[in-house]
Every structure is written in C-alpha cells, then in structure tokens.
VOPA-476956 format. One line per 5 residues: number of its first residue (from 1); for each residue x, y, z of C-alpha. Coordinates in steps of 0.1 Angstrom, whole numbers, plus 5000, padded with zeros to 4 digits. Example, Ala and Ser with C-alpha at 12.3 -4.5 7.8 and 13.67 -1.06 7.14 Angstrom:
2
1	5123:4955:5078; 5137:4989:5071
END
This chain:
615
1	2060:7041:7016; 2082:7032:6988; 2117:7027:6999; 2145:7046:6981; 2167:7029:6955
6	2198:7025:6978; 2175:7005:7000; 2166:6983:6972; 2200:6975:6964; 2210:6970:7002
11	2175:6946:6999; 2190:6927:6967; 2225:6925:6978; 2210:6911:7011; 2191:6886:6994
16	2217:6872:6973; 2239:6871:7008; 2209:6846:7020; 2205:6825:6992; 2174:6837:6981
21	2181:6849:6944; 2185:6815:6925; 2213:6815:6902; 2221:6838:6878; 2221:6822:6844
26	2201:6816:6814; 2200:6786:6783; 2196:6807:6754; 2180:6844:6748; 2155:6853:6721
31	2145:6888:6710; 2160:6901:6737; 2139:6881:6767; 2164:6855:6784; 2151:6820:6788
36	2158:6787:6810; 2146:6756:6794; 2123:6737:6817; 2119:6706:6797; 2128:6692:6762
41	2100:6713:6752; 2090:6740:6778; 2109:6775:6790; 2108:6801:6819; 2113:6837:6812
46	2144:6840:6836; 2162:6873:6844; 2186:6892:6818; 2226:6891:6821; 2251:6869:6849
51	2255:6892:6877; 2236:6904:6904; 2241:6939:6889; 2220:6926:6861; 2188:6925:6887
56	2187:6965:6882; 2171:6981:6847; 2181:6956:6827; 2146:6947:6813; 2130:6982:6803
61	2098:6997:6781; 2072:6975:6771; 2077:6936:6771; 2058:6909:6751; 2062:6874:6761
66	2061:6856:6738; 2035:6823:6739; 2067:6801:6723; 2100:6805:6712; 2122:6790:6684
71	2153:6782:6695; 2185:6758:6683; 2161:6739:6661; 2138:6734:6689; 2103:6755:6698
76	2101:6758:6735; 2064:6767:6749; 2069:6796:6772; 2048:6779:6804; 2066:6800:6835
81	2078:6837:6847; 2112:6827:6869; 2114:6841:6911; 2125:6878:6908; 2129:6878:6871
86	2117:6915:6868; 2131:6927:6899; 2134:6963:6906; 2132:6969:6867; 2126:7007:6873
91	2120:7014:6835; 2095:6984:6828; 2064:7001:6815; 2040:6973:6807; 2038:6935:6800
96	2018:6916:6782; 2015:6877:6794; 2009:6848:6770; 1978:6823:6777; 2008:6801:6777
101	2020:6814:6813; 2007:6790:6842; 2029:6804:6869; 2045:6835:6878; 2073:6832:6907
106	2078:6847:6941; 2088:6889:6938; 2083:6888:6897; 2075:6925:6897; 2091:6936:6932
111	2103:6972:6929; 2090:6982:6892; 2083:7016:6902; 2071:7026:6865; 2046:6991:6857
116	2013:7006:6850; 1998:6974:6825; 2002:6936:6831; 1977:6924:6807; 1973:6881:6816
121	1958:6866:6789; 1952:6834:6800; 1924:6808:6810; 1949:6793:6837; 1956:6797:6876
126	1986:6826:6878; 2002:6825:6908; 2022:6858:6918; 2042:6866:6951; 2050:6899:6966
131	2046:6920:6941; 2047:6956:6948; 2039:6979:6920; 2010:7006:6903; 1999:6982:6881
136	1963:6980:6864; 1953:6941:6858; 1938:6931:6830; 1931:6892:6829; 1911:6866:6821
141	1925:6842:6838; 1908:6823:6870; 1933:6837:6894; 1945:6873:6901; 1980:6876:6891
146	1992:6907:6909; 1984:6939:6930; 1979:6975:6924; 1972:7009:6933; 1929:7015:6936
151	1923:6982:6921; 1893:6965:6900; 1896:6929:6901; 1880:6913:6874; 1845:6894:6873
156	1867:6865:6862; 1886:6861:6892; 1875:6833:6916; 1900:6831:6938; 1930:6859:6952
161	1961:6837:6959; 1989:6836:6983; 2010:6873:6985; 1990:6885:6956; 1995:6920:6971
166	2016:6913:6999; 2036:6943:7010; 2014:6968:6984; 2023:6996:7006; 2006:7021:6978
171	1975:7005:6980; 1944:7020:6993; 1914:7007:6981; 1905:6974:6962; 1870:6961:6949
176	1864:6924:6951; 1835:6909:6929; 1810:6888:6938; 1831:6859:6922; 1858:6855:6943
181	1854:6827:6969; 1886:6827:6989; 1910:6846:6996; 1948:6834:7004; 1978:6834:7028
186	1995:6869:7034; 1974:6882:7004; 1969:6916:7016; 1999:6918:7043; 2015:6949:7049
191	1989:6968:7029; 1997:6996:7051; 1976:7021:7030; 1944:7000:7030; 1917:7019:7053
196	1885:6996:7045; 1879:6964:7029; 1843:6948:7016; 1844:6911:7014; 1816:6902:6991
201	1793:6874:7000; 1809:6847:6981; 1840:6842:7003; 1842:6814:7022; 1874:6813:7034
206	1902:6838:7041; 1940:6826:7047; 1965:6833:7079; 1980:6865:7076; 1958:6872:7047
211	1952:6914:7064; 1980:6914:7089; 1998:6943:7093; 1974:6966:7078; 1975:6995:7102
216	1951:7019:7082; 1921:6992:7087; 1899:7013:7101; 1867:6994:7087; 1860:6962:7079
221	1823:6948:7060; 1815:6912:7054; 1782:6904:7034; 1785:6867:7039; 1754:6854:7058
226	1777:6829:7069; 1809:6841:7086; 1841:6833:7063; 1868:6802:7079; 1897:6824:7093
231	1924:6822:7110; 1942:6837:7146; 1965:6855:7128; 1939:6869:7093; 1941:6898:7115
236	1965:6916:7137; 1948:6943:7145; 1908:6940:7157; 1902:6974:7165; 1886:6980:7128
241	1844:6983:7130; 1830:6950:7116; 1798:6955:7094; 1777:6923:7084; 1745:6922:7070
246	1713:6923:7095; 1698:6898:7113; 1738:6883:7112; 1754:6897:7143; 1749:6870:7166
251	1763:6845:7136; 1797:6870:7141; 1796:6872:7179; 1797:6830:7179; 1823:6828:7150
256	1857:6821:7165; 1885:6852:7156; 1856:6873:7142; 1839:6876:7180; 1868:6901:7184
261	1860:6927:7165; 1836:6955:7175; 1806:6941:7152; 1774:6960:7140; 1748:6952:7113
266	1743:6969:7081; 1710:6986:7074; 1688:6968:7055; 1685:6996:7024; 1663:6984:6994
271	1668:6984:6956; 1655:7019:6941; 1659:7007:6908; 1672:6982:6883; 1679:6987:6845
276	1690:6957:6818; 1724:6960:6799; 1702:6952:6768; 1667:6964:6764; 1658:6944:6730
281	1683:6913:6714; 1680:6895:6681; 1691:6860:6684; 1691:6828:6662; 1682:6795:6671
286	1704:6780:6697; 1726:6817:6705; 1733:6829:6737; 1731:6861:6750; 1742:6871:6789
291	1721:6900:6800; 1735:6916:6831; 1710:6935:6860; 1723:6965:6878; 1702:6972:6908
296	1708:7007:6924; 1720:7023:6949; 1751:7002:6954; 1748:7001:6990; 1716:6983:6986
301	1716:6950:7007; 1707:6922:6986; 1713:6930:6947; 1701:6898:6938; 1676:6889:6909
306	1651:6866:6897; 1648:6857:6857; 1620:6848:6843; 1613:6838:6802; 1572:6847:6789
311	1578:6821:6766; 1605:6791:6771; 1593:6779:6738; 1614:6808:6722; 1638:6820:6745
316	1647:6804:6782; 1667:6825:6806; 1693:6806:6834; 1698:6824:6870; 1728:6837:6858
321	1708:6860:6835; 1721:6838:6803; 1696:6837:6774; 1689:6805:6751; 1673:6811:6723
326	1656:6781:6712; 1629:6786:6684; 1616:6816:6660; 1593:6840:6680; 1595:6869:6710
331	1604:6863:6744; 1604:6889:6774; 1632:6881:6796; 1626:6902:6833; 1648:6907:6860
336	1626:6909:6894; 1648:6924:6924; 1645:6897:6954; 1651:6921:6985; 1610:6929:6982
341	1614:6957:6965; 1597:6941:6933; 1614:6966:6909; 1621:6949:6874; 1630:6952:6845
346	1626:6936:6808; 1647:6928:6772; 1624:6920:6743; 1642:6889:6728; 1635:6881:6689
351	1646:6853:6676; 1648:6851:6640; 1650:6819:6612; 1686:6807:6609; 1694:6805:6572
356	1707:6776:6555; 1746:6774:6548; 1749:6746:6524; 1726:6719:6508; 1740:6684:6500
361	1724:6650:6486; 1733:6618:6494; 1741:6608:6458; 1751:6633:6426; 1750:6606:6403
366	1729:6575:6401; 1719:6549:6373; 1687:6534:6372; 1665:6509:6351; 1631:6518:6337
371	1602:6513:6358; 1620:6514:6389; 1629:6539:6421; 1653:6550:6445; 1654:6582:6470
376	1674:6611:6474; 1682:6624:6508; 1686:6661:6508; 1712:6669:6541; 1710:6713:6554
381	1735:6727:6574; 1741:6743:6600; 1718:6719:6621; 1701:6750:6632; 1687:6759:6604
386	1654:6770:6616; 1632:6757:6582; 1647:6727:6569; 1624:6720:6541; 1633:6718:6500
391	1612:6719:6472; 1622:6688:6445; 1621:6694:6406; 1630:6671:6379; 1646:6686:6344
396	1627:6663:6324; 1597:6644:6335; 1594:6623:6308; 1627:6602:6317; 1626:6606:6358
401	1602:6624:6378; 1607:6632:6418; 1577:6632:6446; 1582:6662:6474; 1600:6636:6497
406	1632:6628:6475; 1615:6596:6460; 1629:6592:6425; 1609:6574:6399; 1626:6562:6363
411	1601:6562:6333; 1625:6557:6300; 1661:6555:6289; 1679:6591:6293; 1694:6615:6316
416	1673:6642:6339; 1691:6665:6367; 1668:6656:6402; 1670:6692:6419; 1666:6695:6460
421	1662:6740:6465; 1660:6752:6501; 1630:6771:6506; 1637:6799:6537; 1652:6823:6515
426	1685:6813:6512; 1679:6799:6475; 1707:6771:6476; 1708:6739:6455; 1716:6705:6450
431	1717:6683:6426; 1720:6646:6412; 1724:6631:6375; 1696:6601:6370; 1708:6581:6343
436	1680:6560:6331; 1691:6526:6312; 1668:6500:6297; 1656:6470:6318; 1660:6445:6287
441	1697:6430:6290; 1716:6447:6261; 1742:6418:6259; 1749:6382:6269; 1787:6366:6269
446	1795:6331:6279; 1829:6330:6296; 1840:6300:6271; 1834:6295:6234; 1851:6268:6225
451	1849:6234:6248; 1864:6197:6244; 1851:6170:6265; 1857:6132:6265; 1825:6113:6266
456	1806:6114:6307; 1830:6146:6312; 1813:6177:6325; 1819:6216:6322; 1798:6246:6339
461	1793:6275:6315; 1786:6306:6329; 1770:6338:6311; 1773:6375:6320; 1741:6397:6308
466	1746:6435:6310; 1742:6461:6317; 1744:6453:6356; 1706:6469:6364; 1693:6447:6339
471	1659:6435:6360; 1656:6395:6347; 1694:6386:6344; 1683:6346:6336; 1688:6323:6310
476	1676:6298:6287; 1701:6268:6277; 1701:6249:6247; 1718:6220:6231; 1719:6213:6191
481	1728:6176:6193; 1717:6164:6227; 1731:6127:6217; 1766:6144:6216; 1764:6168:6246
486	1738:6178:6271; 1731:6211:6291; 1711:6217:6324; 1697:6248:6340; 1723:6262:6355
491	1750:6258:6327; 1760:6224:6335; 1771:6208:6303; 1778:6166:6300; 1797:6146:6272
496	1775:6119:6256; 1793:6103:6229; 1819:6117:6200; 1809:6145:6178; 1802:6178:6180
501	1769:6199:6198; 1768:6240:6198; 1755:6249:6234; 1735:6280:6232; 1724:6305:6260
506	1695:6329:6254; 1684:6358:6278; 1648:6351:6290; 1636:6387:6295; 1624:6390:6261
511	1657:6409:6245; 1663:6371:6233; 1702:6381:6229; 1723:6350:6228; 1759:6333:6234
516	1771:6305:6219; 1798:6277:6233; 1810:6246:6205; 1815:6213:6227; 1837:6188:6206
521	1835:6149:6223; 1865:6135:6217; 1871:6095:6216; 1884:6082:6249; 1917:6060:6239
526	1924:6026:6253; 1952:6026:6283; 1957:5990:6290; 1947:5961:6270; 1952:5923:6290
531	1940:5888:6279; 1922:5865:6303; 1950:5835:6293; 1992:5842:6287; 1999:5802:6283
536	1975:5776:6268; 1986:5740:6257; 1962:5726:6223; 1962:5690:6205; 1955:5693:6171
541	1923:5708:6158; 1914:5715:6193; 1903:5753:6199; 1902:5777:6229; 1885:5810:6228
546	1908:5841:6246; 1891:5870:6258; 1910:5906:6255; 1899:5933:6284; 1905:5969:6274
551	1906:6000:6299; 1896:6025:6309; 1857:6013:6307; 1844:6049:6291; 1869:6035:6261
556	1848:6051:6229; 1865:6015:6204; 1872:5984:6225; 1876:5964:6193; 1910:5948:6187
561	1925:5928:6158; 1942:5893:6164; 1970:5876:6148; 1993:5848:6148; 2030:5845:6148
566	2029:5812:6129; 1997:5798:6117; 2011:5768:6106; 2011:5761:6143; 1979:5778:6152
571	1955:5798:6142; 1929:5828:6157; 1898:5839:6140; 1880:5874:6147; 1862:5868:6178
576	1895:5854:6196; 1889:5816:6190; 1920:5800:6185; 1928:5767:6171; 1952:5745:6169
581	1967:5735:6133; 2000:5715:6146; 2026:5707:6168; 2050:5733:6175; 2046:5768:6196
586	2028:5802:6180; 2020:5840:6198; 1982:5852:6198; 1980:5887:6198; 1953:5912:6204
591	1961:5949:6193; 1935:5980:6201; 1922:5996:6169; 1913:6030:6182; 1948:6044:6176
596	1964:6036:6210; 1983:6010:6193; 1989:5985:6227; 1984:5947:6227; 1982:5915:6245
601	1996:5882:6240; 1992:5849:6248; 2016:5816:6243; 1999:5788:6220; 2017:5752:6226
606	2003:5728:6198; 2015:5692:6216; 2012:5656:6198; 1982:5640:6195; 1989:5607:6212
611	1977:5574:6205; 1949:5561:6222; 1947:5525:6211; 1961:5498:6189; 1949:5467:6175
END
C-alpha cells in the first residue's frame, strides 16, 4: 500500500530529526545535476538544493547522468549516487546511469512514484537499497540495482544484493534467472504483495530476513537439489507450501529451517519440445556464436541440454551453447534434452573463408649485386585469413626473378619490381623495388694522396672500394721505387731512403681501378753532435784523432767539416786527425753538413818540446 504525500513528508522530517539524512550541501552543479567531490578526480551525484525541502519534487523528468563532468578546469569521473538523492522525487520519470557508477546509496529512489525506467549500462557491481518504485530495470550489470512491479531480472545478473527490493509493496511477482547464485539480506523483506517465488537451482545462499514479513507469500518453489543455506529469519512465515524437485524432499526435511515448511515434491515433467534461436548460421574462422535452446513446457523439471558438434574440425560448441568457428566447412550443432526425453534441435553452421584485408612485404626497396639473391616475406592480415597463399611476379625477369617462395635472384644491372598478390579472392598486392648493381667495383679512393716520411717511419693507407655491394673489395698494393718506400698487403708504407715513390692500390676484382699516393722520404737531420775528447795536449809534430758522433742514428748525412781556430798552432784534416805545429792553443771544431748547423769543439794545447839530452 502506498504512502500519502503527507505521510512521506512526515517520514522525511522524522528521518532528518534522527540524523539519517546526510548534510544538505553540494560542491558544484553541472547541467542541473548536483555533485559532491569524493576525491581529486571523482564525484558523487547528490541532492538538489540546500535544505530539507529540496528533497521533494526537485529532480524531475528524464535524467541522464554523465560518466564524467568538467568543472572549474577539472574533470571528475562520476562513480556513485549518494544516499536518498532522488528520495520522493515524484516527478522523476526515467534515469540513465553510466557505466562509471559503481555504487548507489541507501534509499536513492524511495518514493519515486512516477519513475518508469532505470537504465544501467554497467559491467560493475552496483548496490541500491530499499527502493520503492515501479521502475522497469534494464541492466548489463552483474548485480541487480533496484526493485519494481512485475520484474524480470536479466540473465547477466549473478546476485541480488542486500535490500534490493526491500519494502517494494507493489511487487507482485519476480522472475529470477538461473544466473543468480545468491540472494542478499532483506532482499525482498516487506514485499507484502508478493504471493509466490521460484528460486532457481543456481542459488546456493539466501540471506537473513530476505523474505521477512512477506505476508502474502503462499507458495515457494525451490529448484535446487541441494537446499540453499538460509538463516533462522530468512522467512518470517512458514505457512507457505514449499515445492522441491522430485526425490529431494528428504534433503529439505533434514535441512535447518527448510524443514519447518510443508514440503511437497514437484512432479517430474518431461520436455515436450526443444528449439534453437537459430537453425543456420554463417561464421568465419575464430568467430563465435551463442545458441540458445528453449525447452518446453515452461514447467519441465529438467531443462538442461547437452551440446554436440558433428565436425569439431569445422566448429566446436561448449556446454553453454557457445559455437566457435575453426576452419572452412560445415558442421551441425545439436542440442539434446538431458531429462530422458531425447529431444533435439540443430543448427547448421557454415564456416566461410576469411579474406585478407592487407598484405605487406618486409622490404619495399632493396639493392642487390648481380648474381646474388635475397628472401622477400609477405605478411597477410588478419591472422585468421583462411588462405594466406600469394603469387609472386617480377616486372622484368631479365633483371631479377622471384620463385614461388619469394626468393629473389639478381641477373643484370637495372631495376625490377617484385610483387606478391593474394590468391584468396581479395586481390591485394604489395611490391618491392629491386635495384641490381654491378658486382665489380665502380670506384676506389685512398684516404691519403700525399705522405711525407723520414727513413724507417711508417704510415697506413686505407682504400675504399664502392659500391658497398661490390663482391670483391680486396686491392693489390705496389711501390714505384722500393728503394725509397715499400708497402705491404695491408697498406703499411715504410720509408727506406730519401726520395719519392708512388704507392698504388689496384682493385683485384677485374675492374682494374686504381688510386695512388705520393710518398716523399725526407732527410733525417742531426739533432746533436759530440767529440770523443774536449781537450788534448800535444808537442810539436805530434798527432791525435778526434771522433765526431752525430745523433740520432738515423741521421741521413752524418758527415762533418773540421776546422782549426789557429792553424799556426794546430791543423786538422777531413778525417779529424789533428797535427801540432807550434807551441800555443787552438780550438778544433766539427760542424754538421746536413743543414742542421750543429758543432762540437776540442781544445788543443801544444806544449814546448823539452830537451831530452845535452852533449
């Protein structure tokens, strides 16, 4: 029985007095919807207005809640609907809830007497408490959101949460799908108009007070062969008749709290017909299709079916009727009743070819020398393409050919386009421009064209042969004058003696190209000169030999010029032989003649010749 408007007002004021309703404030408003920030980037829908009066008739018409809102330069994801947000909004007719919302607060829709549609687009678990409305729920969620009169719960729902239909006084019937495994606390409490309930065999748990004060409930059908777990106050009345599957009466009579009912077994009703939602289907490899078997009559005891494919190499089917295409061909998918009636229905599945949507080659351009080869590989997408074969072709077989596996062979200098074309009927192609270059060298250069060395010094010359693809890049080295400079097989030049020689590198592949470098061997000048004596003493007519040492050892010209500072005292010849002439002092000097102008000296003292006898 519905409450009057005055009663609702009194109830609301009472709730406020006891502090049930949260504070009446909002952080911001966008397009007529009010929000509270719940974090730096999330927000919750809240009431409209700033006083308790705003609870009544504020939100109205059709409301579409966005998944996100922009406010004051920030973007907030809308993740929840607060408690009592739409409480007693009697002019609210429909609401769309986005998939970003993961929770709906207590009593969010209580008293929405005009609400006819709540559309929930969500894969999340959304919880809503004590919603008394006549809404038709459409949801992709895994959890039921709200209650309504004559409700059919979608097959995607796996649980009916706490308080989901609590106090839905207008709820007269509800169909719970076989996907639901649990029914929460207070889920249907105080549904005073509910007269019967059928609990599918998938349910294993029913919460406390789930059907409490359902005073009109006279028939309970529980299809589970194993009694679901219930609490002492799951039901407040045990006068209803409990119908259980055939052969399961003793199990319920032994189960806590179930045994308090007047238990009766359902008669075994065999299937009389079975039909599939499709009798034929066309798929491509890897595509899937879910077949649905409808077993009649509606009250058949066992509506389960077994699935089978006539050719699993073409298509497979799982226990839920999901068909997966494997390869081109035909297969018959059959559903057979499992209750012993042996009824069946079939769907002919034709798996057709998956055509290529693209083809690419691993190279779009390639340079290759004559008489060599390389491999081209074609990639065809999608991966599920039935026939990935290709036909290879060359625009000029005289320049380059290609075999059935994509192996390209170069014959002569020029350009040819190699093309791969699909053969599955898609007529797609991809090409590679092949440039064939001569295998002989086309040029040779040295890193140096002139080198200056001293005797025994070395230098390395590097020869560059182009193009890069030249088959034989080796060179032969030669010297025009090996007495001046030599060169080894690795391009190492060694200076021998002063002079000039030309070092030449010649290609060895028959192209007879060459490059040269002029090597000049310059003299090695003296860096120091020293005499073996710096002072000698002689008597007239006596001689002494001075020896000049010129360094370094590699000095090209070690000859010296000898001179005397006073030839009346001592003289010196070209070989450094000093001859004393008369008493006195003279300086003998040796000077390099290679242009270094270095010198060294020796002091010569000519002493008197004393008498050795007298007669």
